[in-house]
Structure formats: C-alpha cells, structure tokens
N, C-alpha and C positions, 0 to 999 in steps of 0.2 A: 116692505117699504114701498110706498107709492112711487110710481114712475110714469113718465110720459110714454105714449105709444111709440113703438119702434117705427122708423121710417121704412117705406117699401124699398125693396132691393133696386128698383129702377131709379131711385134717388142717389144711389151710390156713385155713378159716374159724375153727377153734378158735384157731389161732395169731393170727389177725387180731383176735379178740375180746380176747385177753390183751394185745395190743400196741396197742389203741385204734385199729385200722384200721377205718373205717366203710364198709361196702358200703351206700350210701344208696339208690340206685336202680339198682344193678347187682348181678349175681351171677355166680359162676363156672359154666361149662358146657363140656362136651366139644363142640368144633366139628369138623364134618366135614372131615377132611384137614388140620386146623390144630392139633390138640392142644387144650389148654385155652385158653379165651378168656373174655371178658366179654360178657354179654348184658343188655339192659334188663330190669329186674324188673317193669316196668309200662309202659303207654303214656305217652309223654312228648310233650306238645304242642309246637308250634313256639314258640320264645321270641320276644319282641318286640325283643330286643336285636340290633343289626346290627353286623357286623364293620367296623372302620374301618382296620385295619392287620393285615397278615400278616407276622410277623417270622421271618426265617430267618437264623440265625447259623451259619456254617460256617467251618472252618479253610481258609485259602487254599491252593491247590495248590502254590504256591511254598514256603509254610512247611512243607508236608509232603514236599517233594521231588518234587512232581508225580507222586506214585505212584497217585493216584486212589483211595486208601483213607484214610479219615479216622479219627482215633482216637476221636472222639466218636460216639455211637450215634444214637438216635432224636432227630432235630433238626428244626427248621424248621416245626413244626406248632402253635406257640402263636399264637392269634389274639388280637390286642388288640381290645377291644370297647368300645362305649359305648352307653348307653341314651339315646334321644332323649326328652326331657321338655319341658314348657312352658318351662322355664328354660334349656334347652340340653342339654348333655351331663351325665348323672347318674352314679350309682354304676356302675362298670364291670362289676360282677359280680352286682348285686342281683337281676336278673331271670333269671339263668342257673341251670339245673337241675344240682345236684351229683349226680354218679354215684358218686363214691368220694372218701374223704378219708384221707390217710396222714399221721400226725404228723411234724412236722419232724425230730425226732431219729432217725427210722428211715431217713432218706435218707443214703446213704453218699456224701457230697460231698467235694471237695478240702478244704473248710474243716473238715468233721467229722474227716477223717483227720488234718489238721494239729493239731486240738485234741487228738485222742487221743495224738499223739506227745508231748504235754506231760506225760502221766502214764505213758507207757510208753517209756522210753529205748531199750529193745531194738528196738522197732518204729521209732523214730526213726532208729536206725542202719541198719536194713534199708532203709528208705525212701531214705536218703541214697545207699546203694550201688546200689539197684535202678534209680533214675531213672525217666524216662518215655520209653520207647523204642518204643512201638507205632505206628510210622509207616514202613511199608515196602510195597513193591509186592507185588501178589498173586503174581506168578510167582516171587518170591524169598522168599515168606513163611516157609516151613518152614526154609529155610537161615538166615534172619534170626532166627527164634525160637531156633534152635539156638545162634547166636552170642550172643543176649541171655542165654540160660540159662547158657552157659559163663561169661559176664562176671559174672552174678549169683553163680554158684558161686565164682568166683575171689575176688570182692571180699568176699562174706559169710563165706567160710571163715575169715577173720581175726577174725570177731566170735564170741566164745565161745558166746553163747546160741544164735545161729542155726547155728553149726557143729555144735553138739550136737543141735539139733532136725532139721536138714536133711541134713547131709553125713556125719557119723560113721558112720551105719548106712545111708547112701544112701537115706534116707527119701523125699527129693524127687527126681523124675525130670523129664525133658523133657516127658513127657506131662502132668504137672501144670502146667507153664508154658504149654503149648498150651491146656489147659483154662481157665486164668486168662485168657488172651488171648481165648478164645471167649466167656467170661462177660462180659468187658469190652465187646467189640464188640456182642454181642447184647442186653445189658441196660442199657448206659449210655445216658442221655438228658441233654438239656441243660435245666436249670431256669432260669427268667428271672433269678433273683437268685443262687441257690446255684451255678449253673454246672453242669458235668458231674457227674452223680450216678447212683447205682443206687438205685431206689426199689421196695421189695417191694410187690406188689399192682398198682402201676401198670404194671409190666412184663408183666402178664397181657394187656394190651390189644394186639390184633393190628393190623397195618397195613392201610390201605385207601387207594387213590388218591382216593376220595371219602369222607373220614372224617366221622363224625357227632359226634365229641368231640375235646377238646384238653385239655392239662394246664396248670395255673397254680400259683402260690404265693399263698396268701391273706394277710390282714393279720397272721396269727399265724405266718407262714412255713411253715404246713402245706401239703402238696402236695394239690391237688384236681383231680379229673377232671371236666370240665364238658361239658354238652351244647353242641355247636357251634351258634352263632346261626343261625336261619333253617332249621334242619334238624329234621324231625319223626322221632321214634324210637318204634317200636311195641314192645310187650312181647314179649320173646323175641328181638328183633332184636339182632344182634351190635353191640357198642359198639367202635368202631375209632378209631384215631388215625393220623396220617401219620408215617412215619419219615423224611420228607424226600425230595427228589429226588436219587436216587443212581443210578449206573450199574448195569446188570444184573449185572456181575461183583461189584460191591461189595454189592449186595443179596443175592446168592447166598452170598457169602463170609461176610457178617456175620450174616445172618438165615436162610439156608438155603432161600430161595425167590426167584423173580423176579416183579416186579410187571408182569404182562402188560398192565395198563391204562395204564401209564406211557407218555407220548409221548416221554420222554427216553431216547435210546439213546446211550451214551457208551463210548469205548474209549480207553485210554491205552497207548501203545507206548513202550518204552524206546528211547533214542537213544544212539549212540556217536559219538565223534569219527571223522572220515573216516580210513580206514586209512593213507592216504599223507600225512596232515597232520603235519608236524613240530611244530606247536604244539598238537596235540590234547590231550595230557595237561595242558598249562598252561591250556587253555580250560576243561577239566572242573574243574581245581583252583579257578579264580577264580569259576566259575559257582555253586559251593556246592550248589545244589539238584540233584536227580536229573534229568539231561537226558531229556526225553520229548516225545512228540507226543500231544496230546489231540484226539481226534475226537469230535464231537457231532452228532447228527442229531435235530432236533425239527420236527415237522410237515412233514417232507419236505425241510427245509433242512439242508445239511451245512456245518458250520463246523469250523475247526481252529485250534489254538493251540500254538505251539512257540517260546518265547523263545530256547532254546538253538540252534535251527536257524539263526537270523540270525548268531549268533556263530560257529557251526560253519562257515559258508560264506564267511567273510572270511579274507583272507591278509595277509601282510606287505606285498605290493605294493599292496594296497588302502589301507594306512594303519594296519594293526593291529600293535601292538608290545607286547612284554612286557619289563619291566625289574625287576630285583631291587634294591630300595632299602632303606635303613636308616632306621628310625623314630627318634623322640625317645628311646626307651629303649634304643637300640642294637640292636634286633631287626631282622633282615633279612626282608623281605616281598616277595612277588611282586605286582607291580602291572600293571594292564592299561591300555594307552594306545590312543586312537583319534584320529587326526589330531593327534598330539602333545599330547592332553589326557588327564589321568588320569580314566578312567571305570571304575575298579575297582568302585566301589559301584553301577554301572549295568550290570553284566555281563549282566543279564537284560532289558535295555531297548534292544537294538541295533535293533529294529524302528523305534524313534523316532530313534536316533542316526544312522541312515543316510539319513534323509529328505532332508536338504539336500545330500547328496553327488551330484555329477553322474552317477555310475553307479548311483544308487539302484535304477533299474528292472532293471539287470543283476544286482545283488545279490539282488533279490526273485525274479528268474527262477531264479537258482541255488538259492535256498531251496525254491521250489516243485518244481523238478526233482528235488532230492535227496529231498524228502519223498514225491514220487510214487514214486520207486524204493523207498523204505522200505516204503510201504504196499503196493505191488505185490508185493514180496518176501514180506511177511507174509501176504498173501492167498494166494500160491502155496504157502506152507508149511502153510496151514490145511487140515486133512483135510476131504474132501468130506462125510464122515460119521463119527460116532463108532464106533470098533471096540468091540463088546460082548464080545470074547473074554476080556478081563481082568476087567471087572466082573461078568460073568454068574455065575461060580462064587461070587463074594462075595454076589451077590443071592440065589442059591439057598440059601446058608448063612445068610441073614438078616442079613448084616453090612452090606449096602448096600441102602437102601430104593429101591423102583422110582421113586418121585417124584424122588429125587436124580439118577438116571440121566436121567430126562426133563428135569429142570432143566438138566443139563449139555448136553443136546442143544439145548435152547432157547437157551442162552447161545451155543453155537457158531453157531446159525443167525442170531442177532442180530448177533454180531460179524462174521460173514461178510458179512451185508448192509451193515453200516456200512463195512467195508473196500471193498466193491464200489462203494458210493456215493462214498467218499473217492477211490478210484482214478479214477473218472470225473470228479469235480469237479476234482481236481488236474491231470489230463490236459487238461481244458478250460482251466484257468488257464495251463498251460504254452503251449498253442496261442495263447491270447489275448495273452500277454505277448510271445511271439515275433513275432506279427503286429503288435503295437504298435510294435516297433522299426522294422519295415519300412514301416509305414503312417503313422508320425508321431504315434501316440498310444500310451499305455501305462497 
C-alpha cells in the first residue's frame, strides 16, 4: 500500500508539543546500537517510595494454543507502590518522579477503537471481518499471516468501501499485513486499566532486565512513565522499562533482540499425535489448543510442560474412549471419555485424571519416554552452526544487519543448550521411573 515518507525523529518533539505529550524529566537520544531511546534529562535521586507488588498479566499458553508467542507486547513491568507514612500507606504515586506523560486520548486501546467504530461504520465492518488472529507459532508465522491476509481479503471484498480502498487496484499487499503484525507486537503494551494499547512516546522506552522506570495510568487516565522506586537515575542515563519475561525466540521475533541478561530460557516444540495412533486425529480435535511441549530453564533448573502428551500416550485399552453424541439442539458432537466418565472439558488435564489409576506410573513413563524422543530428534536436527552462505550476500547488500545474524546465532546456541539440558533431564527421568518399577518406588 502506498504511504507517505515517515517523518524524521527530530520532528517528534514538535509533534509531542502539539499533542500535549510532556517530556518532564526525559528526552530522546540516539542510543548506541539501540536506535532512539529515552534518557534522563537531569539527575534523579532515589525515591522514598517502596514497591509492594509487581504485577504481571499474561495470556495463558493454553489460550494461545501453547505457541509461545503472545499477542500482547510489553507487559508485566508495572510496579504497584505505596508510600510509608506515619499513618500507614499513603498516596501511591505522590513521591514518584514523572519522566513522561501522554494524554489518555493518544493511547490506541481496545476501548478507543471500539469508541471510534461508533462514528465510522466502515471501520466497524472491517473490524468485524478482520477479527483478532495474531496468535500463532513462530515456525508457522509467515504461513499463518498469509492465511490471515487471504481471509481478510475474502471477507472485506464484499464491503464496498474497503474493497475500493484495498482490493480494486490491489493497493494492500501481504507485506502491509506483515508490517501491521510487526507494529502490533513491537509497540503494544498492557495498561493497568485500558488494557492492551499502543502509546506514542512511551514506546520509545527500551527494555532492560534491570529497569529504572515503569508505566502507569494516573487519576485522569493519562499514561505516565515513572521512576522505579528505590532506583537512582543520573542525568544522561538511559530510561528503561521491562518488556516482561519472554523466551529468547519471542524477544527476537517481537522486538528484534535477545535479552542476554535474562535467566529465563524457554523453548516451545510442536507435538503431533503418534503416527500409528488410530485415535490421533480425534485427540487433536478435542484438545482444542495447539499440542506442544514447553521447555524452560531458570537458574540451572530444567522444567517441562506438555498437557497434550498425557492424552497422546493413552489408548483404548487404558480406558480412553471417544463417542459421537447428540446434544439438546440435535447437533452431533465428539466426546472424550476416561474410565466411562465424560472428560471432554478436561482434555488438557490428563496429568491429574490419571493420578488414581493403578497404572499411573506406567502412563507417566510413556509420556517421559515419548518426550525424550521428541527432544532428542529436535536436537539432532538442529544445525551445529548457522550457515552464512545465504545471509552473507544480503548483509553485503545492506538488506540484513550484522546484529540480526548474531542474534540468530545466539538464539541457536540458547535453544541447543536448552535441548541438551532437556535431553539429559528426560533421560534421567526415564531411568528413575524404570528403576522405580523394579525397586518398588516410583
């Protein structure tokens, strides 16, 4: 889609003044290797306010199809605070230093979009057909975006206004949709009351594992960037927030970098039904979410989570059964039964459902053995190093930046390390469980 040239960054302060955005104790500055960021305009002493709560709100992996990529962007770095006074807890923000203030009406939130649809019926129609579809796995992202774009094209072609604007002259392309997705992932943040929103000015703040600022909404619903309690900031020092704890792949995909200081290393692998399982397709149908295995390593400890694996490893002879039943409206529906009980609504909870079964330890051994094979296979297929034959010509042509190639190499190293740790941990669990059967413990 044709667009006007973007304004230079030095035009932003002028735009900010005309739109009542206040840079109170912060200013824009070119950051080494990070592009434009925020820095403190003067020395800011440590505040006397102490944090009492750290709020993190994320979308559950089950709601997202266990794909490891969340639709919301910068999240989880709002600090609830309280000022200790003689009478107890006082005004939560009175002693905090404001760095930036953005008027409420500049925030592009779900509520603001919904309000706009009341005065623009064309936009209302487009919103209805576009839906909210940005929830897919990294490895299938481009394919999924293509499907989303095709669906948008198909549904909005029947709307006269949007058909004329987008499709009659092929003005909109898949590249535009990919760009919209990138804007959403890299710019969207979660406000305490307004929810997911894009806030101009605030999105200039870069990420840090040890942030010195956080964002809030004040009593006028304006968005404010505040100095983090107990943290001293000197003039010229970068002002940073936290984008939340995300996997290296998600950080790289959404923001274009990997937080090397983060102790959280996560990896999500897709799962499929066992190839010789006659119930495989039925299991995937009732499970609803994307079958996956999530591996996480923090402070040297490896954990894994895979609700589908427990369903995947059960058979008819174990007591698993599928039935096609008719509901009150006459519709036929596939139902899942375990030990003659309807557990369709608990298809993702078989780890608990098998606990009282006499063969519980056998089922768990199956799960661990299957996951060990999945992880071992993934590790074997991971290249020992990145081939630079393909990106090198692009780098020389200036189409791929050197830091992106280094980031890809870092991601490969992290994921290989997590897979190696997972292989060892699962192998140990297999040995322990097999020993448990022979030794009388499990």
